[in-house]
N, C-alpha and C positions, 0 to 999 in steps of 0.2 A: 503493499500500499504505500502510494507517494504521496507526498506533501506539496502542493503548490503555494511557495512562499509569497505570491504576488496576489493571488486570488483568496487565498483561505485566510479566515479571521484568526486573531492571536488563540483565541481559547481551541480552535479546532487544531491549531497547529502544534499545541502543546499534546492534545490528545493522541494525534497522529503523527507524531514526531518521527523522523526516520532514523535516528541515532539508534544503535543496537551497542552494547558495550563487548569489546572484544572477549571472546572467549580464552581459558586457560588461567583465570583469576582461582587462587588456591588459597586456603586459610584454615587454621584450627578448627573454628566453629562452622558446622554447615550453615548454609545461606538460609535465610528466612523468607519464604515466598508466602505473599497473602494474597488470596484470590476466593472470590465466588466464581466470576466467569473465568473460563479457560478458552483460550482462543485456538482455532483449527486453522491448518493452512487452506483446507477446501471443505467443501461439503460431505464428500466421500470420506475425507479423513474423521470427520465430526460423526458420519455413520458407522464408521467401523471400528472406532476407539474402543478400548476395552479396559475399564479401570479394574475387574475385579482381579485380573491376575497381574496387576501392575504394569501392565506393559505400555499404558498410555495414560493420559489425565483427560478427565471429561469434565469436570466440575469440583468447586473448592469443596463440597462436601464429600466427595469420593477420594479426595487426597491430592496434595501438591508434593513435590519433591521433598519439603520440609518433613511432611508426616510420614511418607514412604521411607525416608531415613530413619526417623526413630521407630517405625514399626520394625524394620528390618535389625536396628540394633538390640531391642527388646526380644525379639525371637532369639536372636545369639545369645543373650544374658540368659534366658531361661531354657535354652536347649531346643527351642521349637524352629519350626520353618516358616510359619505364618502369624502375623499379629494384626490385632484391630484395636484402635482407639476410639474410646467412648469418653464421656463428660467425667465420670467418677468410678471408683471401685465397686459402689454398688449399682450404678449402670452397667457395668459388665457383667454383675450376676444376673440382673433384671435380663439384659441381652440374650444370654445363653439360656436362661428360662424359656424365653418368648421364641427363641430360635428352635428349640429342641422338644419343646413339650406341646401336646394338644388334649383336649378334652378328653377325659378317661383315663389319662397318663397319671402317674405318680411320681413325685421326686423325694428323696430321702436326704434328711440334714441331720448333721451332728447334734446333740442336743446343748452343746456348748458353743454353737456357732455364733458369728457375728449376727447381733440381734437383729439387725436391719433384713437380713436374708431370711429370716423366719417371718418377718412381718410382710415381706413380699407374698410369701407362700401363704400367709393365713389370709391375706386379702386380695390382691390382684390374681394370683394364681387359683386361688377358691372361687371366685366370681367367674373364671372362664372353666370352671368343671375340672381343674387340675388338683388333685388330692396331695397330700404331703404327709411323711411320718418322719419321727424323730427316732435316732439310734444313738447308743452310747458308743462313743468313738474309741472309747477304751476297752470295749468288749466285743470282739469279733463274732461271737454267739448272738449279740444283741443285732447287729448289722445283718446277718444270715437270717434271722427271724423276720426282718423287715423287708426283705428282698421278696419279689414276686414278679409274674410275668408283665404286671403293670408298670412296673419301676422301669422308667426310661432315661432317668439321670440321678446320679450319687453324688452329692458333694462331700468332700472332705477338706478338712479346715486344720492345720497342723501349726501352731497348737491351739487351744480353745481361746475364745477370743478375752476373755478376762480372767480367767482360772489359769489357763497355760498348761493344761494337759498335753502332753505330747503322745499322739497315737502310734501303734504299730503300722506305718503306711504301707509296708510290703502286705502284711496280712490283711488289712482292709481291702485292698487293690486285688489281692489273689480270691478273698471271698466274693467279691461282686464278678469276676471274671468265670470262677467257677459256677455260681448259683443264678448269675443274672447277666448271661453275656450279652444281650440287647441293650444293656443300661450304659450309658456313657459316664465316664467318671471325670469330674470336674475338681480340680484342687485350688483352692484360695492359697496362692502362692505369695501374699503379701509379706508375710512375717518371714518366710524363706529368701524371697527377693531374688531368686537365681542364684544365692551364695551358699546359703546352709545346705542344701541338698539338691539333687537333680530330679525335679518333679517328673520329667519324662524317662527317666532311667533309674529306678529307685535301686535295682538290683543288677550290678554290672555283669553278673555270672548268669542271668536269667536269659533264656532263649525261646520265644522272641522277647524283646525288652519289655519290661514291667515297670508300669508308670502311668501317669493320668493321661486322659484323652485330650484334656485341655487345661489351661491353669487361667485364673482371673488374677489380676493384681492392681491394686489401689497404688497408682503411680504416684499419688499424693503423698506417699511415704516416702520410701528410701531413694528412689529413682530421682525424684524431685529432690528432697532433703532441706528444702527451704522453707517448709510449712508457709507456702503463699501460693497455692495452685490446687485445682482438682483436676483429677484424670484418672482413669483408667485404661486397661487392656485386656484383650483375650488373645491367648498365645495358644496354637496347636501344632502339632506335626501332620494332621489327617488333611489332605485336601478337600475330601468331600465335607468334613465339619467346618473348615473353613468358609467354604463357599454356601454353605446353609447360613452360617452366622453372619457372614458378609453381606448376604442379600436382604436378610432380616434388618442389619444394621442400616442398609440403604434405605429400605422402606420406612423405617421408622426415623430418620434424619438425625442421626446421633452425631453431631458434627464436634470437633474441638478446635479451638482457636488457634492460629498459628505462634503467637506469642506465648503461650503455654507448652506448646510444643517446643519450643526453642529454650525454654527454661529447662525441660526435662533434659534436652540433649545437654545442655550444658551441666545439669547434675550427675549424669551417666558415668562421666570418667571418673569420679571420685566416689562411686556409691561402694566399691569395696574398700577403700580406707575409711569412710565413715562408718561403714557396718562394722567393720573390725575395731574401731575406737569405742563405739557404743556398745559393742559386744562385750570387750574387756571392763569396760567401765560398769556395766549392768552386774558382771560376775563379782566383781569387788563388793559392790554394794549388795548384792544378793548374800555373800560370804559374811558381811559385815552384819545385816540383819539376821543370820541364823543365831548370833549371842545375846539378842535384845529380847528380855523376858515379856516385853509388851506385845511380843509378835509370836503368834503360835503356828505360823506356817509360811514359809517362804518359797512361793511359786515362780518357777524359773527353769525352764527346761535342761539346762547345762548344769543345774545344781544338784548334788545326791540328794535323795529323798523327795524331791519334786514329783509329782504323778507323772509317770511314763518318762522318767530320765533314763532309763535303760534303753527306751526306744530311740531316744534322742542320739544318746551314743552309739547306737548301732548304725544312724542312718543319716547323722548330721557331722559337719564341718565346722560349724559356727551356730550363734544364736543371735537374735535380734535383742535391741535395748531394751527389752520390756521384763520388768520386774513387778510381781503382785505380792503384797503383804496383807496377810490375814491377821488381825489384831484380836488380842485376847477377847473373849465375848464379855469379860467383866467391866470392860471399856465400853462405855454407853456410845452409840453411834455419833450422837451429836458431838461429844469429845474428839471422836476421830474427824469430823467435819473441823472443827477449831484447831485441831492439827494441821490439816491441810490448808487452812485460812492462813496459819502461822508461817508458813514455809516462805522464806526470803526468796530462794533462787528456782523453786519449783512453779511454774505457771498451772493454772487451773484452766482446762481446756480439753477438748475432744482432739484425737488423732494422735500421731507420735511420729518418731523417726527425724524431727526436724531438730534444728540446733541448740533449741531451749528446750530444758527438762520440764515434764507435765507431771502432775498429780491429779488423780480423780477418784473420789471414794464411790464404793458400790455397797449399797445395805444388802444383807443377807434375804432372799426371797426377792430380789428386785425384778427378777426376768432375766437379767443379765447373768446372775450367778446360779448355777445349779444346786442341787442338794448336798449336803455332806459338809457345808460349811456353815459355820455359827457365828463367826465373828465379822465385823466390819472389814471390808477390803478395801486397800489402796493401789491401784493400779499405777506404776510409775513408768514414765517414759524417760529414759536416760538420754540427755542430750550430749552436747559437745563441751560442756564446761568441764573443769578442772574436777576429778572426780573427789579429791579430798575436800574440796569447797562443799560440795553435794552432800559428802556424809557428815562434816559438819551442820551443816543446814538441818539434815534429818535428826541427828543427835540434839540439835537444841530443840527442835519441835517435840521430841518424844520426851524430853525432860520434864515436860508438863503433863505427861501421861502416864505416870507410874502407877502400876495396877496396886490398887487398895485393899 
């Protein structure tokens, strides 16, 4: 398209300018492409372009070089071959549910799962005629009893959302494969983040490979690392699953903003360093907490005595920076709330894996805490502060809570 400098108005000349920057520019950070409209060289090119296989661009909602780059890097991070971006981790769960389930199907969810996953099943899926059942992820027999021909999707979440029990991932997947081969195994990999374990290859000696069929990931957490954006992903090795989910994604119009994609791309090169730092700090805090009489249970998969520690030790090489403390039941919940209010370095807020440490209290029987826990719980997300400063802050808070 050419511009007639003598006939066209200034605004037209700006929109239809002839200049094209030379090719060959290279930089550490990928370029950021912002687009709703994607231009084609011809009508034929427009009609034949295919965004599903990422061989061409068709519309901003279906991807740009920036989002395709992030999807490729996320697939590599988690050991998959295809990735899809969505506006949040919860959107990733809901997208998988909608893409794979129909009226009359059943989805299985761990009873200690991320609470919004349960809410989606109890409300939206139930209205669409899709049933759900819960199972105890620490008991393969419980999963076996819940399986049936109606089960088309099984969610696995290592570890539990608040109580951090770590399941036998290999045993759960083997149970599904043996008793419900028609079911897709979806694994929430937010805690593992592609670093703690290989979601698609849980047993290197297994043939064929033993692992999840797909993962969902709240990129809001470790891939971002900044506590400043919302995004999620679905990753799979299966071409057929990818196409089913990608087409549902397109029909639902689940786009993400290029500036947020840019921030995740900026965070990925340091994800392993941040994960390792918060892993080391959380282990120190867990060891410290074991010696406090105000705390009756320390929940952290890498800590001996935490539920499922033996499974974590057999399957993982790292642990995310989450520690949950169960307080002595003699300490009233209101006093634990005041303990959290009084912390100087721990913010009070949802999410985790950002630079600032966070603390959130949970009451027994709140819906997010399963049976078997009697004391008030405080989930700590350990950030990037100096761990000695964090321990001093916690010690100062606990000094006001001596058991009487």
